[in-house]
C-alpha positions as CSV (number, residue, x, y, z in Angstrom):
1,M,12.8,24.7,34.5
2,K,12.5,28.4,35.3
3,Y,14.9,28.2,38.2
4,R,17.0,31.1,39.2
5,F,20.6,30.6,40.5
6,G,23.1,32.2,43.0
7,G,22.9,32.2,46.6
8,G,20.4,33.5,49.3
9,K,17.6,33.0,50.9
10,M,15.5,34.4,48.2
11,T,17.0,32.3,45.7
12,N,16.1,29.3,47.1
13,K,12.5,30.5,48.5
14,Y,11.6,31.1,44.7
15,N,13.1,28.2,43.4
16,N,11.0,26.3,46.3
17,A,8.0,28.3,45.3
18,Y,8.7,27.3,41.5
19,D,8.7,23.9,42.5
20,E,5.7,23.8,44.4
21,Y,4.0,25.8,41.4
22,K,4.9,23.4,38.8
23,E,3.3,20.1,40.8
24,I,0.0,22.1,41.5
25,Q,-0.5,22.8,38.4
26,H,0.7,19.4,37.1
27,L,-2.0,17.8,39.9
28,R,-4.8,19.6,38.3
29,E,-3.6,18.7,34.7
30,I,-4.2,15.1,36.3
31,W,-7.5,16.1,37.9
32,S,-8.7,17.9,34.5
33,G,-7.7,14.7,32.5
34,G,-9.7,12.3,35.1
35,M,-12.7,14.1,34.7
36,G,-12.3,14.4,30.8
37,R,-12.1,10.5,31.2
38,W,-14.8,10.3,33.5
39,N,-17.2,12.3,30.7
40,Q,-15.4,9.8,28.1
41,I,-16.7,7.0,30.0
42,F,-20.6,8.0,30.8
43,I,-21.7,10.2,28.3
44,P,-21.8,7.2,25.7
45,L,-22.6,4.8,28.7
46,S,-26.1,7.1,29.4
47,W,-26.8,7.4,26.0
48,A,-26.4,3.7,25.1
49,I,-28.5,2.9,28.4
50,L,-31.2,5.1,27.2
51,A,-31.1,3.6,23.6
52,L,-31.0,0.0,24.7
53,F,-34.1,0.2,26.7
54,I,-35.9,1.9,24.1
55,T,-34.9,0.0,20.9
56,Q,-35.3,-3.5,23.2
57,L,-38.9,-2.7,24.4
58,P,-40.5,-3.9,21.4
59,K,-39.3,-7.4,22.0
60,F,-41.1,-7.6,25.4
61,K,-44.3,-7.3,23.7
62,G,-46.9,-9.2,25.6
63,E,-44.5,-10.6,28.2
64,N,-46.4,-8.3,30.7
65,W,-43.4,-6.6,32.2
66,G,-42.3,-4.6,29.7
67,L,-43.4,-1.2,31.7
68,Q,-40.8,-2.7,34.3
69,Y,-38.1,-2.8,32.0
70,L,-39.2,0.9,31.3
71,I,-38.6,1.8,34.8
72,T,-35.3,-0.4,35.0
73,G,-33.9,1.6,32.5
74,W,-34.8,5.1,34.1
75,L,-33.4,3.8,37.2
76,L,-30.1,2.9,35.9
77,L,-30.1,6.0,33.8
78,F,-30.9,7.8,37.2
79,V,-28.0,6.3,39.0
80,F,-25.7,6.6,35.9
81,L,-26.2,10.5,35.6
82,V,-26.2,11.2,39.1
83,F,-22.7,9.3,39.8
84,W,-21.2,10.8,36.8
85,R,-22.2,14.1,37.8
86,R,-21.2,13.8,41.4
87,I,-17.7,12.4,40.6
88,C,-17.2,15.6,38.0
89,H,-18.2,18.0,40.9
90,L,-15.9,16.4,43.2
91,I,-13.4,16.5,41.1
92,D,-14.1,20.2,40.0
93,R,-13.9,21.1,43.6
94,Q,-10.2,19.8,44.3
95,I,-9.0,21.7,41.0
96,V,-10.9,25.0,42.6
97,N,-9.2,24.4,46.1
98,F,-5.6,24.8,44.6
99,Y,-6.3,28.7,43.8
100,P,-5.5,30.4,47.0
101,R,-2.2,28.4,47.1
102,C,-2.2,29.2,43.4
103,L,-2.7,32.7,43.9
104,E,-0.1,33.3,46.8
105,L,2.4,31.2,44.5
106,E,2.0,33.5,41.6
107,K,2.6,36.8,43.6
108,D,6.0,35.4,44.9
109,L,6.8,34.1,41.0
110,S,5.4,37.3,39.3
111,F,3.2,34.9,37.3
112,E,-0.1,35.7,36.4
113,M,-2.2,32.6,34.5
114,Q,-3.8,31.1,37.2
115,S,-4.8,34.8,38.6
116,S,-6.2,35.4,35.4
117,Y,-8.0,32.9,34.9
118,F,-9.7,33.2,38.4
119,F,-10.3,36.9,37.8
120,N,-11.9,36.0,34.7
121,N,-14.3,33.0,36.0
122,L,-15.4,35.1,39.0
123,S,-19.3,34.7,40.0
124,S,-21.0,38.3,39.9
125,N,-20.9,38.6,43.6
126,A,-17.4,37.8,43.8
127,K,-17.1,40.8,41.3
128,N,-19.2,43.3,43.2
129,F,-17.3,42.1,46.4
130,L,-14.2,43.2,44.8
131,A,-15.7,46.4,43.3
132,F,-16.3,47.8,46.8
133,Q,-12.2,47.1,47.7
134,I,-11.1,49.6,44.7
135,E,-11.0,52.9,44.8
136,N,-13.6,54.5,42.3
137,M,-14.8,51.4,40.9
138,T,-18.3,50.2,40.5
139,C,-19.8,46.7,40.3
140,E,-21.5,47.7,36.4
141,K,-17.5,48.4,35.4
142,I,-15.6,45.6,37.0
143,Q,-18.2,42.9,35.4
144,N,-16.9,44.1,32.1
145,I,-13.1,44.5,32.8
146,D,-10.7,41.6,32.2
147,Y,-7.7,40.8,34.3
148,R,-5.2,43.1,32.6
149,E,-7.3,46.2,33.2
150,F,-8.2,44.8,36.7
151,K,-4.6,44.5,37.5
152,D,-3.4,48.0,36.3
153,L,-6.2,49.4,39.0
154,T,-4.6,48.0,41.9
155,K,-1.0,47.4,43.4
156,E,-1.9,44.1,45.0
157,P,-4.3,42.2,42.5
158,N,-3.4,38.9,44.2
159,E,-4.1,40.0,47.7
160,L,-7.6,41.5,46.6
161,L,-8.2,38.3,45.0
162,L,-7.3,36.4,47.8
163,K,-9.7,38.5,50.0
164,V,-12.1,37.1,47.6
165,W,-11.8,33.7,48.0
166,D,-11.6,34.3,51.9
167,K,-15.1,35.4,51.8
168,Y,-16.6,33.3,49.0
169,K,-14.2,30.0,48.7
170,Q,-15.4,27.8,46.5
171,S,-18.5,30.1,45.8
172,S,-15.5,32.6,44.1
173,V,-15.9,30.9,40.8
174,T,-18.8,30.8,38.2
175,N,-19.8,26.9,37.5
176,R,-17.6,27.2,34.2
177,G,-20.3,25.2,32.3
178,H,-21.0,22.4,34.7
179,F,-24.6,24.1,35.1
180,L,-25.2,23.4,31.2
181,I,-24.1,19.7,31.6
182,D,-26.1,19.3,35.2
183,S,-29.2,20.5,33.5
184,L,-28.5,18.4,30.2
185,A,-28.5,15.3,32.2
186,A,-31.4,16.2,34.8
187,G,-33.5,17.0,31.6
188,I,-32.6,13.3,30.1
189,I,-33.7,11.9,33.7
190,I,-36.7,14.1,33.6
191,G,-37.9,13.9,30.0
192,Y,-37.3,9.8,30.2
193,G,-39.5,9.8,33.3
194,M,-42.3,12.2,31.8
195,V,-42.4,9.6,28.6
196,I,-43.5,6.7,30.9
197,I,-45.6,8.7,33.1
198,I,-47.5,10.1,30.4
199,G,-47.3,6.9,28.1
200,V,-48.9,5.2,31.3
201,H,-51.8,7.4,31.5
202,L,-52.2,7.6,27.7
203,N,-52.0,3.8,27.2
204,W,-48.8,4.1,25.1
205,W,-47.5,0.6,26.9
206,I,-50.8,-1.3,27.1
207,W,-49.8,-3.7,24.0
208,W,-46.1,-4.3,25.6
209,I,-47.6,-4.7,29.4
210,S,-50.5,-6.5,28.3
């Protein structure tokens, strides 16, 4: 507990700000943990669905609905993956929405953790906008500096970061790995669907659906 003791409004203000900051960090941990738990559920479950529908297909030889079985598996996988990614993006949105308040509180508390993380994950457009707010700064240069270097270039780093947030909101930060996971999920869905479609045209499934 990093409280300041003593009388006066400034001490109370600091303690109140610290309590709020600590609560926000706790909420961020809860949201991040929730996202991790969703990943732990849906990643193996999605692979299990894919494996189940492929490995069990030979058992439907001559049953006249092997193709429908494959399509059912694709639809189920599609729903699971889309739902999983949607939940993760909603959780991430809640986490990102804490940034402006964290920036304000860290200014009052002389903290830097979230400010540093926010700066280091700014999108290219956000950093370019930031470059125009700093004297003698170029778009190329700001893409290659870290938070400590940025902080040395201005007296009010958090105020500038808040300007970035006010302009770009959620788009201030990069996808931080979500794009790669979204691409993987989309690749699995598209790949499975293409295998079904190509297999129909090339009669791969003829002995299962005849």
